[in-house]
C-alpha positions as CSV (number, residue, x, y, z in Angstrom):
1,M,-21.1,10.6,-17.3
2,W,-18.4,12.4,-15.4
3,G,-19.6,10.6,-12.2
4,N,-19.0,7.3,-13.9
5,I,-15.5,8.3,-14.9
6,A,-14.7,9.5,-11.4
7,I,-15.9,6.1,-10.0
8,A,-13.8,4.3,-12.6
9,F,-10.8,6.3,-11.6
10,L,-11.3,5.6,-7.9
11,L,-12.0,1.9,-8.6
12,S,-8.8,1.7,-10.5
13,F,-6.8,3.4,-7.7
14,I,-8.3,1.1,-5.0
15,V,-7.7,-2.1,-7.0
16,S,-4.1,-1.2,-7.8
17,F,-3.5,-0.1,-4.2
18,M,-4.9,-3.4,-2.8
19,A,-3.1,-5.6,-5.4
20,T,0.3,-4.1,-4.9
21,P,1.2,-6.0,-1.7
22,Y,0.3,-9.3,-3.3
23,T,2.4,-8.6,-6.4
24,I,5.3,-7.8,-4.1
25,K,4.9,-11.2,-2.4
26,I,4.7,-12.9,-5.8
27,A,7.8,-11.1,-7.0
28,K,9.8,-12.3,-4.0
29,K,8.6,-15.9,-4.5
30,V,9.5,-16.0,-8.2
31,G,12.7,-14.0,-7.8
32,A,11.7,-10.9,-9.7
33,V,13.7,-8.6,-7.5
34,S,16.5,-6.1,-8.0
35,V,19.6,-7.0,-6.0
36,E,22.0,-4.2,-6.6
37,E,25.7,-4.7,-5.7
38,G,28.7,-2.5,-6.2
39,E,29.3,1.2,-6.3
40,R,26.1,2.2,-8.0
41,R,23.9,0.7,-5.3
42,M,20.8,2.8,-4.8
43,H,18.7,0.7,-2.5
44,N,19.6,-0.7,0.9
45,K,17.3,-3.7,0.6
46,V,15.9,-6.0,-2.2
47,M,13.4,-4.2,-4.4
48,P,10.7,-6.0,-6.3
49,K,10.4,-5.4,-10.0
50,F,6.9,-6.7,-10.6
51,G,4.5,-3.8,-10.1
52,G,3.0,-3.8,-13.6
53,P,0.4,-6.5,-13.0
54,A,-1.2,-4.5,-10.2
55,V,-1.5,-1.4,-12.4
56,I,-2.8,-3.4,-15.4
57,L,-5.4,-5.1,-13.1
58,G,-6.7,-1.7,-11.9
59,F,-6.9,-0.5,-15.5
60,L,-8.8,-3.6,-16.6
61,V,-11.3,-3.4,-13.8
62,S,-12.0,0.2,-14.5
63,I,-12.4,-0.4,-18.2
64,I,-14.8,-3.4,-17.6
65,Y,-16.8,-1.2,-15.2
66,L,-17.1,1.6,-17.8
67,I,-18.1,-0.9,-20.5
68,I,-20.8,-2.4,-18.3
69,I,-22.2,1.0,-17.2
70,M,-22.2,2.3,-20.8
71,H,-24.1,-0.9,-21.9
72,L,-26.6,-0.5,-19.1
73,E,-27.2,3.2,-20.0
74,G,-27.6,2.4,-23.6
75,R,-24.5,4.3,-24.9
76,N,-22.9,2.0,-27.3
């Protein structure tokens, strides 16, 4: 059981890590970026504000993996 949880954690990390560059590209295309101007400027360049889908995708993939494994092992 703990091995499956560790695999799900690693799977979630890898999927989120691999999906993040694509969400950055999508954010730039749709204009979901933070353009800070004025005295309170924190970043020197445009920062995307669209990282949530990569994290959610990683979470969903790991949950689906765990559901499939639990079903195959007979743990409903």
